Backbone bond lengths (Angstrom), bond angles and torsions (degrees), N, CA, C in turn:
res aa  C-N    CA-C-N  psi(-1)  N-CA   C-N-CA  omega(-1)  CA-C   N-CA-C  phi
1 M - - - 1.385 - - 1.612 112.97 -
2 S 1.311 108.53 -42.73 1.535 115.95 174.69 1.471 111.89 -61.31
3 S 1.236 119.37 -39.57 1.499 117.46 179.50 1.552 112.59 -70.56
4 T 1.313 114.03 -30.05 1.504 118.96 175.67 1.475 110.45 -66.43
5 F 1.309 116.89 -43.70 1.498 125.17 -177.15 1.520 106.66 -65.16
6 N 1.357 113.29 -42.31 1.545 114.42 178.96 1.511 114.60 -67.38
7 H 1.300 113.48 -34.50 1.455 116.83 177.76 1.508 111.82 -67.98
8 W 1.394 116.02 -42.46 1.426 120.54 174.13 1.442 113.31 -58.57
9 L 1.399 117.07 -43.64 1.407 123.36 179.06 1.505 112.95 -60.71
10 E 1.365 113.57 -41.81 1.422 116.92 179.76 1.398 116.66 -70.60
11 F 1.335 113.13 -19.88 1.511 117.13 -177.45 1.578 106.35 -89.60
12 T 1.319 120.05 -40.64 1.403 120.92 -174.67 1.537 116.36 -84.57
13 L 1.419 117.25 -29.26 1.355 118.44 -174.83 1.575 113.48 -62.33
14 P 1.393 123.18 -43.19 1.406 120.78 176.65 1.633 111.43 -61.39
15 H 1.339 117.11 -38.00 1.346 122.22 -178.95 1.533 111.52 -62.47
16 A 1.382 113.82 -45.23 1.449 126.41 -179.91 1.574 108.59 -60.09
17 L 1.304 111.59 -45.17 1.519 114.89 175.95 1.453 116.30 -60.86
18 H 1.442 111.77 -43.26 1.500 117.52 177.35 1.539 111.03 -64.00
19 L 1.275 118.09 -38.73 1.465 122.54 -178.97 1.544 106.33 -64.00
20 L 1.366 116.60 -47.81 1.463 121.72 -179.76 1.511 111.05 -59.26
21 G 1.340 114.96 -45.04 1.458 117.03 179.11 1.536 110.13 -66.61
22 I 1.319 125.21 -34.86 1.429 123.96 168.79 1.456 113.02 -58.19
23 L 1.323 119.91 -47.58 1.432 122.36 -179.19 1.541 113.35 -58.71
24 V 1.377 111.20 -44.71 1.392 115.15 -175.02 1.611 112.17 -68.62
25 I 1.339 116.75 -34.81 1.390 122.21 174.54 1.470 111.29 -66.05
26 A 1.326 119.82 -43.96 1.407 121.38 172.31 1.469 114.75 -56.46
27 L 1.368 120.29 -47.44 1.441 122.72 174.38 1.466 114.07 -54.97
28 L 1.408 117.63 -44.83 1.377 119.66 179.76 1.557 115.30 -64.44
29 L 1.385 111.93 -41.34 1.458 116.13 176.14 1.495 111.25 -60.46
30 N 1.312 120.85 -38.96 1.443 123.82 179.46 1.476 110.44 -67.93
31 R 1.304 118.89 -34.88 1.486 119.49 178.92 1.504 108.03 -69.23
32 L 1.452 116.72 -44.03 1.470 113.28 178.14 1.440 112.16 -66.89
33 L 1.357 121.65 -34.20 1.514 122.56 175.63 1.490 110.66 -59.84
34 R 1.351 117.76 -41.02 1.444 119.91 178.45 1.538 114.28 -63.53
35 A 1.314 113.92 -43.61 1.475 118.38 174.28 1.492 113.14 -58.76
36 A 1.416 114.62 -47.95 1.528 119.55 -178.95 1.514 107.25 -59.14
37 T 1.316 122.05 -48.99 1.389 121.09 -172.33 1.476 114.96 -70.75
38 N 1.393 116.71 -25.03 1.418 123.22 170.70 1.485 111.46 -57.76
39 L 1.269 119.82 -32.28 1.539 122.27 -178.52 1.401 108.55 -67.27
40 V 1.275 124.66 -11.97 1.460 126.46 179.03 1.520 110.05 -78.67
41 I 1.352 116.37 -27.72 1.434 120.16 -168.66 1.600 106.56 -73.53
42 K 1.354 112.64 129.05 1.480 117.42 175.25 1.549 105.86 -100.84
43 T 1.381 115.55 105.44 1.398 119.74 -177.18 1.553 108.59 -68.78
44 A 1.368 118.34 140.01 1.477 122.69 -178.95 1.522 109.56 -68.00
45 G 1.282 117.21 123.29 1.526 119.69 179.03 1.527 109.25 -80.49
46 T 1.298 118.30 -22.48 1.438 121.27 -175.99 1.560 108.09 -130.08
47 Q 1.297 111.61 171.37 1.489 118.65 177.18 1.623 111.09 -82.71
48 G 1.385 119.60 3.18 1.354 115.55 -172.75 1.585 111.15 -71.57
49 R 1.366 107.83 163.52 1.513 112.60 -175.17 1.489 113.83 -68.87
50 V 1.267 115.20 -33.00 1.490 118.65 -179.56 1.531 110.31 -67.03
51 A 1.331 114.42 -45.01 1.488 118.60 -178.38 1.531 107.34 -63.83
52 Q 1.343 121.55 -41.65 1.362 125.71 -177.53 1.591 109.20 -63.32
53 L 1.374 117.16 -47.06 1.427 119.58 177.89 1.514 111.54 -60.99
54 R 1.392 117.90 -36.71 1.370 122.71 176.58 1.570 113.94 -57.46
55 E 1.297 112.14 -52.29 1.465 120.00 172.66 1.465 112.03 -54.42
56 Q 1.317 121.36 -47.64 1.436 122.41 -178.22 1.423 112.42 -60.86
57 Q 1.387 116.90 -45.07 1.451 121.67 177.61 1.570 113.68 -58.56
58 T 1.278 114.40 -45.04 1.563 118.05 -178.35 1.478 106.15 -72.21
59 R 1.253 122.52 -29.28 1.516 120.29 176.79 1.611 107.67 -69.89
60 T 1.301 115.59 -37.40 1.549 117.78 176.50 1.493 109.78 -61.39
61 V 1.389 118.73 -44.37 1.369 120.80 -178.90 1.546 112.11 -66.15
62 A 1.299 113.13 -40.81 1.587 117.11 178.54 1.485 106.87 -63.89
63 G 1.318 121.94 -39.42 1.421 124.54 -176.08 1.560 105.21 -64.78
64 V 1.358 120.05 -47.22 1.426 120.08 -175.83 1.557 112.64 -64.72
65 L 1.361 107.64 -41.67 1.605 109.34 177.17 1.542 111.60 -62.89
66 Y 1.374 119.01 -41.53 1.403 119.39 -178.96 1.520 109.79 -65.86
67 G 1.297 115.52 -41.47 1.480 116.14 -178.68 1.529 117.09 -66.32
68 A 1.272 114.43 -37.43 1.524 118.85 172.26 1.511 112.85 -65.54
69 G 1.425 116.29 -48.29 1.444 123.76 -178.80 1.563 108.43 -62.21
70 S 1.282 118.89 -42.84 1.400 122.39 -174.03 1.655 109.73 -68.19
71 K 1.302 115.27 -38.99 1.485 118.73 178.26 1.547 105.99 -63.29
72 I 1.271 123.75 -42.09 1.420 130.90 -179.84 1.557 108.97 -57.76
73 V 1.364 111.07 -47.69 1.511 114.05 -174.10 1.609 108.24 -66.31
74 W 1.375 113.71 -44.69 1.423 115.43 -175.52 1.570 110.95 -74.61
75 A 1.234 121.69 -23.20 1.456 124.42 174.81 1.539 110.82 -72.10
76 V 1.454 114.58 -39.49 1.461 115.19 170.76 1.515 115.11 -63.56
77 A 1.394 114.09 -37.86 1.455 121.76 -173.61 1.584 104.94 -69.27
78 L 1.320 122.05 -39.99 1.405 124.91 176.72 1.481 112.41 -62.69
79 L 1.273 117.20 -48.58 1.476 117.84 -178.62 1.574 111.58 -69.44
80 T 1.294 118.16 -32.89 1.431 117.85 171.53 1.583 112.53 -65.54
81 S 1.338 117.03 -36.11 1.437 117.67 -178.99 1.477 111.95 -74.13
82 L 1.339 119.04 -23.83 1.576 119.60 176.16 1.489 110.48 -63.07
83 R 1.282 116.15 -27.22 1.402 120.84 -171.71 1.516 109.02 -70.49
84 E 1.301 111.98 -30.16 1.518 119.43 -179.00 1.524 108.59 -64.76
85 F 1.343 118.48 -25.33 1.409 119.88 179.08 1.499 111.64 -104.23
86 S 1.338 120.41 25.40 1.410 134.09 174.18 1.513 108.31 54.26
87 I 1.353 115.88 43.94 1.453 121.00 176.04 1.518 110.38 -98.28
88 D 1.224 124.44 121.80 1.478 125.81 176.60 1.483 111.48 -72.36
89 V 1.371 115.28 111.74 1.445 121.93 174.71 1.390 120.63 -87.66
90 T 1.308 116.11 -3.28 1.464 121.47 -171.30 1.531 111.14 -61.52
91 P 1.465 118.98 -45.16 1.435 118.91 175.52 1.575 118.36 -57.12
92 A 1.308 110.28 -37.69 1.552 119.79 176.54 1.490 113.94 -68.41
93 V 1.391 113.47 -36.04 1.433 117.36 -177.02 1.619 108.72 -73.17
94 A 1.401 108.97 -41.63 1.507 114.20 177.66 1.514 109.28 -62.76
95 L 1.317 123.51 -42.63 1.357 127.98 -179.30 1.532 111.69 -61.67
96 A 1.302 111.69 -42.71 1.518 120.76 176.51 1.524 115.05 -61.06
97 G 1.391 107.96 -39.92 1.426 116.85 178.04 1.490 114.78 -64.16
98 L 1.411 112.23 -42.87 1.446 114.39 -176.61 1.641 108.73 -73.08
99 G 1.282 115.35 -36.19 1.380 118.06 174.97 1.545 115.59 -61.10
100 S 1.252 114.87 -40.72 1.501 120.66 173.01 1.491 112.45 -62.38
101 L 1.341 111.76 -41.11 1.473 117.50 -177.18 1.698 107.17 -65.14
102 A 1.340 115.73 -43.28 1.469 117.96 -179.94 1.441 109.93 -64.17
103 I 1.464 116.65 -43.26 1.451 115.32 -176.77 1.529 112.80 -66.13
104 G 1.377 112.48 -32.47 1.452 117.35 -178.11 1.580 112.15 -68.04
105 F 1.295 114.28 -39.20 1.451 114.04 173.86 1.466 115.76 -63.97
106 G 1.327 110.05 -38.54 1.571 115.67 -177.76 1.513 113.31 -74.45
107 A 1.325 118.33 -17.40 1.474 123.49 -177.22 1.442 115.13 -124.88
108 Q 1.351 116.73 33.48 1.444 121.96 175.90 1.482 113.14 -54.00
109 S 1.361 116.82 -48.40 1.535 120.02 -175.37 1.504 108.63 -68.68
110 L 1.326 121.98 -29.53 1.442 124.57 -178.13 1.612 106.15 -74.05
111 V 1.321 116.34 -43.82 1.341 117.38 -178.67 1.548 111.75 -66.20
112 R 1.333 113.30 -35.50 1.536 116.20 176.04 1.418 112.89 -66.13
113 D 1.401 115.07 -36.11 1.498 118.57 179.27 1.493 108.54 -64.07
114 I 1.273 120.64 -46.82 1.475 125.32 -174.57 1.543 107.53 -67.49
115 I 1.258 120.45 -43.53 1.458 119.33 -174.13 1.634 107.73 -66.15
116 T 1.401 114.65 -40.37 1.405 120.68 175.39 1.582 112.48 -62.86
117 G 1.247 112.91 -34.54 1.512 119.35 178.68 1.527 110.42 -70.15
118 F 1.323 119.13 -34.17 1.417 119.72 172.87 1.479 115.00 -63.03
119 Y 1.295 113.75 -45.90 1.447 120.57 174.13 1.542 114.41 -55.30
120 I 1.301 113.18 -47.99 1.525 121.76 179.61 1.516 107.00 -55.17
121 V 1.260 121.12 -49.37 1.435 122.07 -171.94 1.528 109.00 -78.65
122 L 1.350 120.45 -47.29 1.487 123.29 178.78 1.515 114.27 -56.29
123 E 1.379 112.45 -44.06 1.496 118.18 -176.67 1.512 110.13 -82.31
124 D 1.451 118.24 -7.62 1.419 120.32 178.99 1.624 112.04 59.23
125 Q 1.384 111.99 46.69 1.436 116.73 178.96 1.412 110.95 -69.33
126 Y 1.374 121.93 -39.99 1.409 122.60 173.50 1.577 106.58 -164.54
127 V 1.314 114.86 162.46 1.495 121.84 178.57 1.467 109.92 -133.31
128 V 1.288 116.27 170.20 1.502 119.67 176.65 1.463 109.40 -57.97
129 G 1.319 116.49 133.91 1.424 124.95 -178.67 1.546 111.25 100.24
130 D 1.316 122.09 -17.43 1.424 122.39 173.30 1.615 110.68 -71.07
131 T 1.389 113.48 152.23 1.426 120.41 168.30 1.385 112.43 -101.52
132 I 1.358 121.58 118.94 1.402 126.94 -172.28 1.525 112.46 -128.21
133 Q 1.290 114.30 168.61 1.529 120.27 174.76 1.394 106.08 -128.15
134 I 1.372 118.83 125.13 1.374 123.60 168.58 1.499 112.94 -124.71
135 A 1.295 116.17 115.85 1.360 123.55 -169.65 1.572 109.65 55.61
136 D 1.283 118.09 -117.29 1.523 118.46 179.12 1.519 111.28 -97.59
137 N 1.358 117.06 -0.02 1.501 118.45 -179.67 1.517 110.86 -94.52
138 I 1.372 110.66 124.14 1.480 116.05 177.17 1.606 106.78 -120.52
139 G 1.210 115.87 133.71 1.434 121.77 174.68 1.552 117.42 177.03
140 R 1.312 112.20 -170.85 1.419 119.45 -174.39 1.548 112.81 -93.31
141 V 1.294 122.36 129.75 1.437 123.32 -177.95 1.547 112.41 -66.13
142 E 1.216 120.58 107.80 1.516 124.85 178.29 1.508 113.22 -91.12
143 H 1.240 120.75 -27.54 1.481 125.21 -175.72 1.533 110.82 -154.73
144 L 1.297 113.64 135.80 1.516 117.84 177.44 1.542 110.91 -140.36
145 T 1.267 115.06 123.96 1.460 122.12 170.10 1.500 114.52 -126.84
146 L 1.314 117.63 -176.27 1.528 115.29 -178.95 1.460 109.49 -73.15
147 R 1.229 119.81 -14.25 1.581 125.90 -174.00 1.507 112.04 -102.03
148 R 1.257 118.63 -35.25 1.466 120.88 -174.73 1.484 118.18 -149.86
149 T 1.299 115.71 159.20 1.476 122.73 176.59 1.486 108.62 -120.29
150 V 1.346 119.81 128.52 1.413 122.00 177.89 1.556 109.72 -113.96
151 I 1.397 117.18 126.03 1.360 118.98 -178.78 1.620 107.75 -125.66
152 R 1.406 112.42 152.40 1.479 118.33 177.11 1.522 104.74 -103.35
153 D 1.409 117.26 121.04 1.395 117.17 -174.48 1.614 108.11 -91.03
154 A 1.379 111.85 -170.69 1.548 114.24 -173.57 1.476 107.25 -71.56
155 R 1.360 127.55 -20.38 1.459 127.45 175.82 1.589 113.57 -75.30
156 G 1.462 109.35 -8.13 1.496 110.84 -171.86 1.488 115.36 88.17
157 A 1.286 117.10 -0.96 1.420 119.53 -177.65 1.596 109.41 -82.75
158 L 1.369 114.29 148.49 1.429 117.96 174.43 1.538 107.00 -95.57
159 V 1.297 112.00 120.86 1.500 125.00 178.52 1.502 112.56 -100.33
160 T 1.293 119.45 113.41 1.493 122.05 -177.76 1.580 106.20 -99.95
161 I 1.378 116.71 123.19 1.490 124.12 -179.80 1.477 109.90 -121.25
162 A 1.315 117.34 128.46 1.435 120.60 177.69 1.535 106.30 -71.70
163 N 1.327 116.38 133.96 1.478 124.50 -178.42 1.596 108.80 -56.18
164 G 1.225 117.50 -35.78 1.564 115.62 -179.40 1.501 114.33 -70.32
165 E 1.379 116.29 -13.26 1.481 119.79 179.17 1.564 110.40 -88.99
166 I 1.305 113.74 -5.45 1.596 120.21 -174.50 1.564 104.51 -82.22
167 R 1.345 116.95 115.33 1.438 119.10 167.71 1.415 116.07 -107.46
168 T 1.325 119.87 -34.05 1.406 124.20 178.65 1.536 107.37 -136.53
169 V 1.397 117.94 133.37 1.551 118.41 -178.78 1.520 104.26 -137.32
170 S 1.281 113.77 127.56 1.543 121.71 176.34 1.586 107.63 -97.36
171 N 1.238 119.68 122.12 1.513 122.78 175.28 1.482 106.51 -93.45
172 L 1.327 117.31 116.07 1.430 118.54 -176.42 1.546 110.05 -101.84
173 S 1.361 116.77 20.01 1.439 120.43 -173.10 1.599 114.45 -123.61
174 R 1.339 111.07 6.94 1.483 116.55 -175.29 1.597 107.35 -96.09
175 D 1.385 110.97 137.78 1.436 117.65 167.86 1.540 114.88 62.56
176 W 1.311 117.75 -71.32 1.578 123.80 -179.05 1.364 107.37 -159.91
177 S 1.344 114.60 161.33 1.420 129.83 174.06 1.506 108.54 -116.84
178 Q 1.399 116.88 164.43 1.381 122.35 -171.11 1.572 111.70 -137.04
179 A 1.257 119.13 140.44 1.515 121.64 176.95 1.530 108.93 -137.72
180 F 1.343 115.47 144.51 1.511 115.17 169.81 1.548 108.36 -119.08
181 V 1.310 113.00 139.90 1.512 119.59 -177.13 1.524 100.80 -115.43
182 D 1.345 118.35 124.91 1.356 128.02 168.52 1.443 114.29 -104.30
183 V 1.361 114.68 129.15 1.478 124.41 178.74 1.374 111.21 -112.00
184 S 1.402 122.41 118.99 1.400 126.80 -174.05 1.579 105.67 -101.62
185 L 1.389 110.08 128.09 1.509 115.62 -170.25 1.595 107.80 -118.69
186 S 1.271 109.95 165.17 1.530 118.41 172.38 1.524 107.58 -72.19
187 P 1.399 123.92 143.45 1.354 120.97 -179.78 1.483 114.33 -67.02
188 E 1.330 119.23 -17.98 1.356 123.35 -179.53 1.499 114.53 -81.60
189 T 1.350 118.03 -8.27 1.411 122.54 -174.77 1.574 108.90 -75.15
190 P 1.433 114.23 131.28 1.467 110.74 178.23 1.617 110.64 -67.15
191 I 1.257 115.57 135.19 1.493 121.48 -167.70 1.578 108.22 -69.95
192 E 1.453 112.10 -43.09 1.471 117.32 -179.99 1.448 115.57 -56.39
193 K 1.456 117.05 -47.55 1.396 125.67 174.65 1.506 111.09 -52.17
194 T 1.354 114.95 -44.93 1.478 125.82 -177.10 1.467 109.97 -62.80
195 L 1.357 118.59 -46.42 1.463 126.53 -179.35 1.517 107.23 -59.25
196 Q 1.309 115.10 -50.56 1.534 119.93 179.94 1.550 115.11 -57.30
197 A 1.360 109.16 -38.87 1.520 115.29 174.80 1.449 110.78 -63.20
198 L 1.271 116.06 -48.78 1.506 122.78 -178.60 1.558 113.17 -59.72
199 E 1.313 116.40 -42.66 1.481 125.05 175.28 1.472 112.04 -61.72
200 S 1.377 117.41 -36.10 1.454 127.16 -178.94 1.574 107.95 -66.16
201 A 1.305 109.92 -47.73 1.549 114.60 -178.65 1.541 108.94 -66.22
202 A 1.398 115.19 -44.83 1.413 114.98 -178.25 1.485 111.31 -61.69
203 A 1.390 121.85 -44.42 1.396 124.11 -179.55 1.606 110.10 -61.32
204 D 1.259 114.48 -35.71 1.492 118.94 177.61 1.538 110.56 -61.29
205 L 1.369 113.32 -41.94 1.489 115.08 -178.14 1.584 107.51 -70.54
206 R 1.342 115.47 -43.88 1.439 115.80 -177.96 1.550 109.22 -60.22
207 G 1.328 120.09 -33.63 1.456 120.75 -175.16 1.500 115.00 -86.35
208 D 1.343 119.47 0.11 1.431 123.47 178.77 1.510 107.63 -82.29
209 P 1.325 122.79 115.36 1.407 120.45 175.39 1.551 120.26 -57.26
210 A 1.390 110.83 -23.30 1.471 118.50 179.96 1.550 111.18 -71.21
211 W 1.371 116.21 -22.00 1.452 121.84 -173.66 1.479 114.93 -118.23
212 S 1.353 114.32 -14.52 1.549 120.01 -174.37 1.522 111.17 -67.48
213 Q 1.413 116.02 -28.33 1.478 117.34 -176.41 1.525 108.26 -74.05
214 A 1.415 119.75 -21.92 1.419 120.10 -176.85 1.510 109.63 -87.47
215 L 1.367 118.47 -5.90 1.460 117.96 -174.75 1.568 111.59 -96.93
216 V 1.235 118.34 137.95 1.458 123.38 173.95 1.458 112.42 -101.79
217 D 1.332 117.50 -41.81 1.484 127.82 -177.24 1.477 108.28 -154.68
218 G 1.364 115.83 133.20 1.423 119.73 176.20 1.561 109.08 91.09
219 P 1.352 108.33 -161.50 1.483 133.42 -3.76 1.527 111.44 -61.88
220 R 1.349 114.45 146.40 1.445 121.26 176.91 1.533 110.65 -137.88
221 I 1.281 115.19 148.85 1.485 121.78 -178.79 1.466 107.30 -82.32
222 L 1.305 115.08 128.39 1.439 120.29 177.00 1.552 111.24 -92.80
223 G 1.337 116.94 -30.84 1.435 123.79 171.58 1.482 107.22 127.32
224 V 1.371 111.14 -165.33 1.549 116.46 -178.37 1.496 112.39 -74.54
225 Q 1.331 114.15 117.83 1.471 121.33 -176.82 1.520 112.81 -85.05
226 H 1.272 117.99 -30.66 1.444 126.13 -176.06 1.533 111.67 -159.31
227 F 1.361 116.03 148.92 1.509 118.12 169.59 1.478 105.22 -158.06
228 D 1.390 112.08 153.25 1.461 121.81 167.14 1.498 109.46 -157.58
229 R 1.282 123.29 -165.89 1.469 122.45 -178.87 1.447 120.97 -67.42
230 T 1.387 113.33 -13.69 1.535 118.20 -179.62 1.502 109.83 -98.45
231 S 1.272 123.10 -35.35 1.428 129.14 -176.63 1.420 119.35 -160.49
232 S 1.287 119.20 167.64 1.533 124.80 174.02 1.521 105.29 -130.31
233 T 1.337 115.95 146.77 1.399 124.25 -177.46 1.546 108.71 -118.77
234 V 1.330 116.11 126.58 1.483 120.59 169.97 1.534 111.25 -107.79
235 R 1.333 114.79 134.39 1.518 118.39 -175.50 1.555 109.60 -107.35
236 L 1.300 116.61 137.49 1.442 122.16 172.30 1.489 106.81 -118.87
237 Q 1.370 114.47 151.81 1.442 120.64 177.18 1.506 111.69 -125.67
238 V 1.365 115.51 143.09 1.514 119.31 -177.15 1.546 103.86 -142.90
239 R 1.275 116.58 136.92 1.436 126.16 174.07 1.530 106.29 -112.42
240 T 1.399 112.80 131.96 1.501 118.66 -177.65 1.482 112.72 -127.48
241 A 1.249 112.82 179.03 1.449 121.12 170.42 1.484 109.28 -63.60
242 P 1.311 121.41 150.35 1.471 121.66 -170.71 1.505 111.79 -57.30
243 T 1.362 112.17 135.21 1.434 127.29 176.66 1.586 116.06 71.23
244 R 1.373 116.24 10.56 1.418 121.76 -177.03 1.489 110.98 -102.58
245 Q 1.247 120.65 3.94 1.397 126.08 -166.19 1.635 110.69 -65.96
246 D 1.342 112.38 -35.65 1.477 116.70 -173.46 1.496 110.38 -71.85
247 E 1.438 116.05 -44.62 1.421 118.44 178.65 1.521 113.64 -67.91
248 V 1.249 116.88 -36.31 1.456 122.90 173.79 1.555 112.70 -60.13
249 A 1.367 112.73 -46.07 1.432 115.83 175.06 1.449 116.61 -63.21
250 R 1.380 119.65 -36.85 1.326 123.62 176.06 1.583 112.91 -60.54
251 E 1.356 113.31 -44.63 1.461 121.74 -178.98 1.521 110.76 -63.29
252 L 1.390 115.13 -39.28 1.402 122.49 -179.04 1.557 109.41 -63.94
253 R 1.282 114.14 -45.89 1.564 121.94 176.65 1.448 108.09 -54.63
254 R 1.259 121.58 -48.57 1.437 130.91 -174.45 1.518 109.67 -60.65
255 R 1.347 112.49 -45.43 1.528 116.68 177.73 1.536 113.92 -70.37
256 I 1.371 112.31 -30.96 1.557 113.08 179.33 1.509 106.12 -72.13
257 Q 1.274 121.16 -40.44 1.442 123.08 179.15 1.556 111.18 -57.66
258 L 1.249 117.19 -49.69 1.437 125.10 173.61 1.481 113.72 -51.04
259 E 1.331 116.62 -48.16 1.470 126.05 -176.51 1.560 109.01 -65.51
260 F 1.364 112.67 -40.97 1.403 115.72 -174.84 1.525 107.22 -70.58
261 Q 1.346 121.44 -38.61 1.396 127.53 179.61 1.472 107.24 -62.08
262 K 1.353 119.11 -44.50 1.496 118.18 -178.22 1.529 113.21 -64.77
263 Q 1.333 114.50 -38.16 1.440 116.28 178.02 1.576 120.49 -92.75
264 G 1.310 110.23 3.38 1.488 119.65 173.53 1.579 109.38 66.95
265 I 1.311 117.18 39.95 1.508 121.80 175.96 1.560 108.96 -91.79
266 P 1.236 118.77 121.24 1.499 124.70 -176.85 1.633 105.19 -79.34
267 V 1.335 109.70 139.84 1.540 111.66 168.84 1.510 107.92 -101.38
268 S 1.399 113.33 171.03 1.495 117.02 -176.41 1.490 111.09 -66.08
269 S 1.256 120.20 137.12 1.468 127.38 173.31 1.511 115.81 -93.45
270 V 1.280 113.53 1.63 1.519 121.79 -170.76 1.581 105.09 -91.81
271 Q 1.309 113.36 127.52 1.439 120.32 178.37 1.535 107.77 -104.63
272 R 1.354 114.98 122.25 1.558 116.84 -176.93 1.476 105.41 -90.61
273 I 1.382 114.79 132.67 1.449 123.92 179.50 1.565 104.46 -120.50
274 E 1.401 107.01 125.05 1.530 115.71 179.80 1.581 104.26 -112.90
275 L 1.452 112.00 131.16 1.326 121.65 179.78 1.469 112.57 -101.74
276 A 1.281 117.44 113.48 1.445 122.88 -173.33 1.503 109.50 -85.70
277 G 1.347 114.10 130.71 1.428 120.85 173.79 1.561 113.22 84.97
278 V 1.344 116.00 9.27 1.428 122.83 174.18 1.517 114.00 -107.14
279 S 1.348 123.52 128.43 1.354 127.34 -178.61 1.540 108.41 -115.35
280 H 1.332 115.51 148.87 1.394 123.91 -175.83 1.599 107.27 -125.33
281 S 1.351 113.05 145.19 1.520 116.11 169.36 1.542 106.84 -76.00
282 P 1.378 111.84 164.58 1.520 117.08 -177.07 1.557 109.75 -59.03
283 Q 1.344 114.94 -31.26 1.454 114.80 178.93 1.529 115.00 -70.67
284 E 1.303 115.24 -35.58 1.505 124.57 -175.88 1.454 107.40 -72.20
285 A 1.380 121.42 -34.69 1.495 123.84 -171.01 1.503 110.76 -55.96
286 P 1.329 121.40 -50.14 1.472 117.39 -177.47 1.466 112.83 -59.25
287 Q 1.472 113.64 -39.55 1.476 114.42 179.86 1.465 113.23 -62.67
288 Q 1.361 115.95 -35.25 1.473 119.47 179.90 1.560 108.42 -70.50
289 D 1.288 123.33 -34.41 1.410 127.84 -179.84 1.566 105.25 -67.14
290 A 1.356 117.53 -41.20 1.445 118.67 -175.58 1.554 112.97 -69.52
291 M 1.419 111.45 -30.01 1.504 117.93 179.22 1.550 106.59 -72.46
292 S 1.297 115.08 -28.89 1.540 113.17 -172.59 1.530 106.67 -75.67
């Protein structure tokens, strides 16, 4: 009886030690994997909604990475453990490989969407609340996952875009936004008087406490953008807080109009009409210009 027990002990002890070693290594790898994925998390530095959403998104990515890596570690540990019981795992590995290959072919677009989603979150290309442009779609990001981006456009429609379809994205909400205001003038208007009126309107906007917080730079006069025998155009530039460029531009135009009315400066009464898809011969072009 004693010899049988000793024989059983000599047989099982090495296998038990091997299994224990596999378990310890798997646990250590999971700890290292957890520490590595935690580096992905961007802790919110403020209590702002954008910062909190950014932290939540990076935590989601870290959780997905850890979950996938942990499953791989335990799968390898299980297959290694089966060898200790003289179980041939080659057929199971081959079957799993074929199954993964079939799933991969069937889910190529899904995998592409998820990989692109990882890059969007990790590179901080945009977050929920940003105003972005993807191809011809411009709107505010309402929802963002690893698979899709949902934006609300100017019509109020929710537009769902698969992340894998995104090639170029423009973030209109980062740092500052910019607008150009063109003022069309009558050719008889003295340019110096006009520039002084424009500077007065711009200074009035800069000095208004209700609008100064929305301004980053300007408004400043860039100069004459275009002129011909019918009109001349002066361009102004203004940089604003993100996504506020349209309302600031409208307010600047209003103040310019009031200043022009105060100083009696006329604006151009010519309306330019462009005909799309109509071509003219060199002889007809001067006649068309004369009619304009």
